[in-house]
Structures are given as C-alpha cells and as structure tokens.
N, C-alpha and C positions, 0 to 999 in steps of 0.2 A: 781432078776430084776436088783439090783444095779451092780452085777457082770457082767452083760451083757452090760450095759451101759459103764462100765469102759473098757471092751474089744474093744469097737468101737473106742476108742481114739487111735491116731497114736503113735506107740512105740517110746520112747526116747523123746517125745515132752511134754511140760507141757500143762496143760489145758488151754483153750482159755483165762479164766479170769486171770490166772497166767501170761500168755504170755504177756497180755496187760501191765503188771506191770513190768516185768523183761526183756522182749525182745525188747521193742520199747520206753524206756523212753528217751533216748538221742535224737532220731529222733523228738519226739515230742517237747522236750525242744528246739532243734534248730529251729524248725519251729516257735515256740512261740517267740523266740529271734528275728528271722528275721522279723517277723510280727511287733514286738514291736519296732524295730529299724526304721520302716517306719512311726511310729505313732508320732505325735507331738501335743502339746496342741493348740487347735484351738484358734486363736485370737478373742478377743471380737469385738462386732460390732462397737464400738467406734475406736478400733485400726484399723480396716478394712477401716472405713471412713476417718480417718486421712491418712492412706496410699494411698487411692484414691485421696484425696485432694492434697497430696504431689506430686504424679505423675502428676496429671493434672496441678498443678501450675508449675512445672519444664518444662513440655512439652509446656505449654503456654508462658512461658517466653522465651523460646529458639526460638518458632516460631515468637513471636513478635520482638525479637531481629534480627532474620533473615529478617523480613518484613521491619523493620525500617532501618537497617543499612546494610543489605546484607551480603555476605560472600566475602570478599577480603583480600588481604594481608594487607591493611591498618587497617582493623577491627581486623584481628588476631594480628597484632603486637600491636594495642592498648590494646587488651585483655592481652596479655602477660605482657606488661608494667604495666597495672592497677594490675594485680595479684601480681607482684613482690613489687609494692609499698604499697599494703595493710598491709602486716605483720609490717612494720616499721611505719605505720601511725596511725591515731586515731582508737579507738575501737579495739586495738590489743588483748585485753582479749578474744575475741571470737576465736582467734586461739589457745587458750588454752582450753576454755569452751567446744566448740563443739567436738573436738577430745576426751576430757575427757569423755563427755557423751557417745560418740561412743564406747569408750573403755569399759565402764561399761556395755553397751549392748552386746559387743562382749564377754566379760567375762561370762555373764549370759548365752548366747545362746551357747557358746563354751563348757562350763561345761555340758549343757543339751545334746549337741551332743555326748560328751563322755560317758555319762551314757547310751545311747541307742546304741552306736556303729555306729554313722553315719559317712559318708564320710566327711572329711574336707570341710569347706564351699567353699573357693575359687576353689578348685578342683571340686566340684560339679557344681558350676555355670560355669566354664571353660569348662569342659569335658562332662558335662551332665550325670554324673555317676547315680544321683538318681533323675533326673528330673530337668533340668535346670531352667525352668520357675518357678517351685514351690519353689525351694530353693532361687531364686532370689527375689521372692514375700516375703518370709519370712524376708530377710534382709531389705526390703523396709518397712515392717510392723514395724521392730523393731526400725528403725531409722527415721520413718515418722516425729515424733515430732521435731527431731534435724534438720532434712531437712527443715521444715516449719519455724523453728527458724532461721536457717541460712539464708533463703531467706529474711525474714523480717529485720533481722539485716544488711544485705548487702544493701538492698533498703534504709534503714535509712542512712547508711553510704555514699551511693552515693548521695543521695539528700542534705545531710548536708554538706558534705566535697568536693564533686566533682562538685555539681551543675549540674549534668547530670544524666540520667537514661539509664543504659545499661542492658535491661532485661536478656539477655543470660549469662552476666557476674555473675549476682546474682545467676542464676541456677547452673552455673559451680562452683562457690565458695562453695555453699552449698553442692554440691555433694562431692567435694574435701575435705571439713572439716568434713563431717558426714559419708557418705556411704563408701567412700574409706578407712578410718581407720578401720571401722567396718569389711569390707570385708577381709582386710589384716591381722587382729588379730584374728578374729573368728576361723579360721583354727588352727593356732599355739596353741591358748588357748585350744582348743579341744584335740590336740595331748598330751599337757602337762598334762591336766587333766585326759586323758585316762590312761597315765603312772602312775600317782598318784592312781588312782581307782584300777589299776591291781596289784599294789604292795602288799596289803594285802594277795591277792588271791595266788601270787606267793610265798610268804614267807610261 
C-alpha cells in the first residue's frame, strides 16, 4: 500500500509538504515584506482629533482671511512683509522651537519608514507612489500639535505686537514652521536610516 502511494508522486519532484518549505519560501517572504511595508501604526483617537482640529483651524483661518481682506496685490505684499519681519521681531524663539519639534517628528517617522521600506515621504505625497492622500494625512497627524501651537503663538504675536489680526497669515506661518520642515526632512531621514539599517546585512 505504501509503495503504491509513493509511485503516484511525480518523478523528480519533492512531496507537496516538502515543496512548501523548500520551493516557495522566498515568494512568501517577499509577499509578507510587501504587505508589511504598507502597514503603519494606527494613530490614536486623540491624535486623529487633533489632526482634524488642526485642518479645520487652518482652513477656517484662510477662509476668514480671504473674506476679511480679500486677495489682492496689497494683501499679498503685506503678507510678504509681515513674514519677513517676524524672524527679527518679538517671539523669535518660535522660529527655533516649532521647526525643532517638526524635526523630531520627522526623525521618528523617517526611521519608521526605513524599517518597513516605504517610499520617501515627499516623493510619496508629490507623485502619489503609495497613496498621496494617506501619506499626507500621516504628516498632518504627526504635526497637528505643532500646527495648533503655531497658530496660537502667531495670533498672540499679532494681537500683542501688531495690533491687528490677519487670520490667513497665522495659518501660513504655522504651516511654514511646522509641516514644511517635517515634509522636507522625513524623506532624507528615511534614506539615511535605510542605509544604516542595511549595513549589517551587507557586511
């Protein structure tokens, strides 16, 4: 009986059980790696709420600024002049604090991208290699607190030192000091981290 069963197996091929272990291990590992590269830690509910609050706050300020002051050469010129005056005026420390906080977030997320082999962040949100909307939302979640802090600090600056309130300026300054540094640094950090992670394997 055992001899008849063995004769039914194709010649030159290992049994099915052995084939699962020796013929296809690399295919399975590649599939698992690709699936793992698309997985990220889900943000907490509080982080999602903060991100939605930050987006709503920024959009509301921009709309309010357009309604109050409109879009004209004069308003754009004032915006440019006010932005250039801020770094040398009062509350200059925020131009160091907020980019530093954004850098810490970029370091954390860039290393996480390198560990799972994800596309660099700025390339992903620019060319949509892995889903532009999802990656953009990741950055907003990571920088939500910094964005809200930036808005609050700029509103305080305007009311205390300018005597006026320009809502759109507060939103733009917050994005420039928080999200822009994060987006610019996360990709390079991921590339450097990927290089260092790959070094032991290559050696």
